[in-house]
Structure formats: C-alpha cells, structure tokens
N, C-alpha and C positions, 0 to 999 in steps of 0.2 A: 480247367481243360477237360473236355468230355472224353477223349481219348487219343491214344497214341498207337497206330498201328505198325508194327514191324515188319518189313519185308523179310520173310524167311530166308530168300536167296541171297539178297545183298546186305542183310542185317541193318537196313536204313530206317529211321524212324519217319513217319510220314505224320503232317499235319494238315488238316483242312485249312480252307481260307479263313473261317470264323476264329479258329483256333491262333491261326498265325497274325492275324490283326489284334487279337487280345494281347499276345505277346509285344507287338508293336506298340500297342498303347501304354503297356507298363514300361516299355523301354523310353518312350518318350516322356512318360510322367516323370521318370528319374533325370532325364538330360535337362527338361525344362526346371527341374528342382536343382539345377546346379551338382548333379551327381553322376559321374562316370561308371557306367555299367561294369561290373565285375563279378565273373563267375563263381568266384570264391566268397563272395559276400552274400550272405542270405537275409541282410537286414536293411538293404537298400530302399526296398518299396516303403517300409516304416519309415526311414529316413527322409525320403521324399515328402512323403504327408506332412511330417513333422515341420519341414521346411516350408511347405505351403501354409500350414497353420500360423506360422511364425510371421511370416512377410509378404504373403500374397495380397494383403490389401495395401501394400506400398506401392507408390506410383511416382512416374516424373512428369513435372508440369512444364508443358513447352507453349502454352497459351499467352495472352495479353491482358492487361488489367479489365477485370470486369467479365472475362471471358476464359475461364481456365481450361486447358485441355491436357488430358492426363492418358499416358500409356504406361503397362506394366514395367516393373523393373526388371533387368536381366532378361530371362526367357520365359519368365512365370505367365500362364496362360490366364486371360480374363474370363469373368462370366459371360455367358451367351447373351444374357439380359439383365437388366437391373432388377435386383430381387429385395422384397421388403426386410428393412434391418440390415442390409447390406453396409459394411464399413470401408472407408477409403482413408489413406493417409497419404500425405503429400508435401513436400516444402514448397512454399509460394514462390514463384518467380516475380509477381507483382503485387503491389497494394491495391485494393480496389477503391474507386472513387464513387460508387455507387451500387446500383441493383447489378446482380452478378449471376452467371450462368457457368455451369461445367459440363464438359462431355468427355466421360470416361470410356476409353478403349473403343472409341467410334459407336458407341452404343445409343447415342443420342444427345442432344442439348437438354439439360434440366436446369431448373432454376435453384439458386442457393438460397437457404432462407436461415434466419437466426432459430434457435431451438424453439421459441416460444411460437414459431410460424409467422412473425413479423419480417418484412423485408431487410435485408442488410442494407447499411447506409456507408458512408465514405469512413474508410478507416477499420472497419470491422475485420477487415482481413488484411494485416500488415504484410509488406514483402518479408522474405528470407525467413518465415517462421514454418513450423511444422503445424499443419492442421487436418483435423480429424473430422469428416462430415459421415453422417448415416442418413440412408436412404428411407424416407417414411412419406407415404402416399402420394408419391409421384414427384416430390422433391427432394434435394439434399439439404439436411439441416446441421448447422455448425454444432459438434457435440465438443469440441476441444480447440483452443488455440494456444501453442507453446511460447515460450519466451523467445525473444530473438537472441537472447545471451545463453550462455550454457547452464545456467540454475534451473532448477525444477521448477516448473509452472508455478506451484503454489508458494514458492519460496519468494520471498520479498527482500531486496538487498535494500537496507534503508538509506535513504539520502539524508545526509546528516550537514548542518550549518555551523559556521563559525565566523567570528569576526576576522576579518582580512589583516594579516599582521602589519602591512605596510598603511593601510587606511582603515583603522578599526573602527573609525566613527561614520563612515560612509558606506564601506563595502562589505560583502557577505560571500564567503566562500561556500559553494555547493560542493559536496563531496562526489556526486554522481552515483548512480545505482540504476537498479532495475525495478521499476513500479508494478508492472506487470497486471494492471487493471484495466480489464475491456479492450484489450488490444494496445494498451500503452506500452512502448519499448523502453529500452534502456535510455535514461537521461545523461548527458555528459557532465563532467566537472567544469566548473565557470564560477568565474568570479563576476557579481553583478553589483550596480551602485545603486543607492536611494540618492537621486539627485534632487536639487533644491528647485529644478525646473526642467520643463520639458517633457516629451511624450515617451511612452515605452520604446526601448530599442532592442534588437535581437543581438545575440551573441556575448562574447566576453568583455567585460567593461562596459556593457550597456546599461541603459537606465531601466530597472526593474520596475518603478512606479508606474501602475497603469494608469493613473491620473493625480493631478493635483500635484503640490509641492511638498516635500517632506516637513512634517510638523513635530514639535515638541511635545513630550510627554504623551505620545502616542503609541498605539498598537498596529504593527503590520503583520499581516498574514502573508507568507512566503509560500507560492505554488510551482511545482514543476507543471509546466504545460507541454501540448504535443500538437503538432499540425499534421494530420494524417495524409493530407494531400501531398506535401513535400518531405514528410517523415524526418521532419526536425523537431526536436524536444529543447525547451529554454526553460526560463524561471522569470516569475513576476511577483510583484508585491502589491497588496490591497489593503487600504486602511482599514483598520477594525473599528467597528462601532459597538458601543455598550449596549448589551441586551440584543444584537443583532448576530446571528450566525454567518459568518462569511461565505458570500456565493459570488465567484468572479464570472458566472456564466455570461451577463450582458455587456461586459466590458473587456472580456479576453481580446488581444491581438486578432486582427482578420485572419481567419484560417485556423486559428488554433482553437480545437473544438474539445479536447480532452485535458482534465487538469486533476490534480492530487495535491493536497495541503501537505508540506513537509515540514512544517515549522512556523514560529511566531516568534516575532522580536519587539522590543520596546524602544522607544527612544527617550532621553532625559530632557531636562528643562532646557538645555542647549539644542535639542534638536539633533543630537548624536546617538548612534546605536549604542545602546547599554552594553558593556562587556559581558560576556558569559561563557560557559563552557557546556557541552552537551554529550551527555552519554545515552544513548538510547533514547527512552521518553523523558529522561531528566534533564532539566535545564537549571544550572546554578550560576547565580549572580557573582562576578568577582568580589564584588561590594554589596553588603546587604542594603536595603532600601528603606528609610524609615517612612512608615506610612501612617503612625498613629504616635502622638505623645502629648497627652492632654490629660487635664484633671480628671480623677475618678469620678465615673458617674455610676451609680448603683443600678442594677438592671440589665438591659441588652442594648448593644449599640451595633450598627452594620457598617464598619468602615469600608471604603475601596481600596484594595490592594494594588502592588504593582505586580499583575498577572495579565496575560493577554486578554483585551475585552472581546467578547464574541464566542468564546469558547469556555467550557467549564473544566478547571484543571484543579488538580489537589496542590494547594499553596503549601509551600515550606516556609515556616514562620521561627521567631524568638519573640515572646511574649514576655513583657517586663513589668514588675509592680515596683514602686518607690514611695516610702512614707516619710513623713516629717521626724517621727521619732519612733524608736522601737516599739514592737508589740508585744503585750504579755499574753501571748496564745497564738496558737497556729489557725485564727480563725478568718483571715482576709485572704480572699482568693480572686482569680479571674481565670476564665477558661475560653477557649476559641472553638467554635463549632461550625459545622457547614452551613451555608446560607440558609437552607430550608429547615434548619434545626428551630423549634419552637420554644423550648425550654432547656435549663442547664439540667444536669443529672440529679439535682437535688443537694442540698448542704451537706449531709451525711457521705453521700457518694463522691462529692466533689473533694472532701477533705483525704478520703482514702485515694483517690486515684491519684496516678502518676503519668497519665498520658494527656497532653494538652492543656494542662493545668500549671498555673503559676500561683505559688502560695508564699506569704510570708512566714516563715520559720520564727519560732520563739525568740524574742528580745533581739531581732535584726532589723533593718531599714529597708533592705532591698531583697529581690529575688527575681530569677528570669527561669524560663523553661523554653524547650523546643517544642514544637507544636505543628500539627498539619490540619487542613480543613480544605473540603471542596467549595468552590467559588460556584457563583452563577455566572450567567453570561455577561453582567456588569461588573466582574471582578469583585463580588463583595462576599465578605464572611460575615460571621456573628460572634460577637465578645458578651459572654455574662459574667457579671460581677456581683458580688454581695454588698451587704449594707457595712457602712463604716461600723466597727465593733471596739468595745471596751474604751471608748474616748479617744481612739487614735484617729488622727486625721490623715486621709490617704493623699499623697501628693501628686501622683502621675500613674498613667498607665500608658506602656508604650507596646508597639508592634513594629517588628522589623520583618520584612519580607527577604528570605534568602534565595528563592528560586521556586520552581514549581514541576509538577510532572504532568506532561501534556498527555492525557489519558486516551486521546482520539488519535492519536498518530498510528 
C-alpha cells in the first residue's frame, strides 16, 4: 500500500481506489481458499496460498463419456487460460469408449492423449477413478490413473487361486483383487469351472475354458480379463502349449480387451485339476508327481516335469538314486540343473556340493535330495549323472516334482 492519509480533523484513514481494490483482492483470495478473514490473524494470506498450492488443481467432472467437463472444487479460482505444464486432477464420472476431450473451467475443449502422444482408446480412462492430466503442446496428456480401489496405485493386490472345496477336480476359486495394470480395475472373487464341453461363459459358476474341452495331463493358464465398455471383470482359462508363451489376445470373449495371467494349473491323467496350494508365487502339490524313474544313464538327460507348459518356472523336486548293492565310496552322484545348463559342475565340485545333488553315501543302497531348477517353456530340466564306479551297478534314478515357483506372476 503506497500511502494512508490521515484526516487531521476526523482522524479517519483514507485509501485511494487502487489500494482499496488491493485489499479486496486479498480478501477474495482468502475467501476463495476457504479462509474466513480475521483481523487478529496475520498468517491468513500464507494459509490461503498454501491451500491453493495443495488443491487448486482439483476439479469436479460433470461431463459424459468421451467428453469430460470440469469445474473447480469449492470456491477456488481457475486459471484464465491453459498454461504449458498445467496439471489437473479429477474423479471420472464415466469410462471412455474411444477418443476423448476435456474442457476445464470453460477455457475451451482440448483433446486427451496418452502420455506418449497417441490417442486414447476404449478403457484407457476408467470410471470412478482419480486421473491426473498435464497440459503439453495444446493437448492434455494422461500422467496418472489411480486404482478404483483404496490401495495405492503402485500396489498390487494379488489374485490367488485354489481348488474349490466342493468340486476340487473341476472348479477353481479366484480370490479377487486389484490388478491395476493399464486401467485394469478390481476383479471380483469368483468360482469358475473347467467344463468338458461348451464355450466360455461369464460370471460365477461359468465355464472358464476359452475353447475346446478339458484335457488330461495338460496345462491351463488362468487369466483375469476385463471389458472396458461394460466395466466388468471375469476369468478365463487357456490351454498351455509346450514351447509357446500363452497369449489369449485372439481368443478372448467379445468385448474383453485387457488381461493378466494370475496363475497356471495342471490336470492329471483323468482330466482332473491337480490338487495344490498357493502362497504368493509358490505352488505346492498335495502329492508329489513322479516324473522320472528309469535305469541310470551316465551323462545328461532332459526329462519333462510336471510344471506349466509355456512359462519358465523354478521347479521344486526330490531327486533319488537306488543301487543294487552298497557302494564302497561316495562316488555315485546325480545333479539336477537348469535346462540351459550345458555341463555339470565337475566331479570334484559335485562331490563337495550339497545343493541339487544326490550322492550315494558309503555302504548304502539309496539316497535322495531336495533340488530346484529352472525349466524351459516345454517344462524340461537337465539331469547330469556320473559313470558307474567300483563295479557297482546303479539300479535307477528318480525325480519327484513337488511344485514350482511361478517367477512371472
């Protein structure tokens, strides 16, 4: 304020018009920021500015799908024009179904783009989520899309799977959870069935097979799927193929365009789902599966084990050796390794190792050891064994698959 003139006779302070307008602006700043002017508080301007910094980029959406219309929250004032780098936040009233626009505080309609500059497509903007846009080069780009649940955006509530207690041979229970990938919202808890025939069907109790009929001794990859047009999430199952990574894109039910693999299961020789338990990425069979029981062959072999086809997992095993007569020395061994391993560790190292190695101790006929190894996409591992020594005949080598760690979940 440049001056205050005191009337000497009436002792009245006088303000010119510009100074009065400045006081009015300050008063309006505080009121619009939610602060009631108080003559006894000298920090109100600071608090008003702090309030603007905190939430002045928050808006209310009153538009429709593909055309978002925003107004400032409470009494906060909006900018007079779009400014490069300007950020806005709001909770969406509708999911988009295609190219979309936004009009902020009646400043004009602008196109919404993905952050890489490409057009948004159906489902990129879900309903009832908080979204942050930033104004760059004449358009608003999506900077952040929150989850529709209460968890933090980066957090993922894992969907777990389990044999259904009533129909464990055919039904899988999905726990439900928040995937939060590319706008994917919360998926519900459902029970779905691997039917012997028929096409995929939506909802609880529906057939989750995308095609074909349930097969014996097979892998099925389980996916959470989402239809952005109807905002409905469900689950499906796709037959696993040895050597081929699972991709359900071309066979998803109509309208479902987003998916996330949430687990993989195996069937037994009768076509029943193998019983298992899951803890995060760890899948353990209720009963170990015998994948190898054969006469000893020196060198290396590549058995196919009971882990999911189409993905690499860390298989969990028990490897065993059995000889016809006791060995006079700790020289007979077998070691399991990753499929891409080209050789054993060497006889000296093998004899001293304690991980993934089965050795026949002195004067005993059999031995076993716990082991783990990475499989290839065809569910194969490598087993290395040494030559028959000291005239002892090795009767058999066995491999029991106990479960696997799904490293890609």
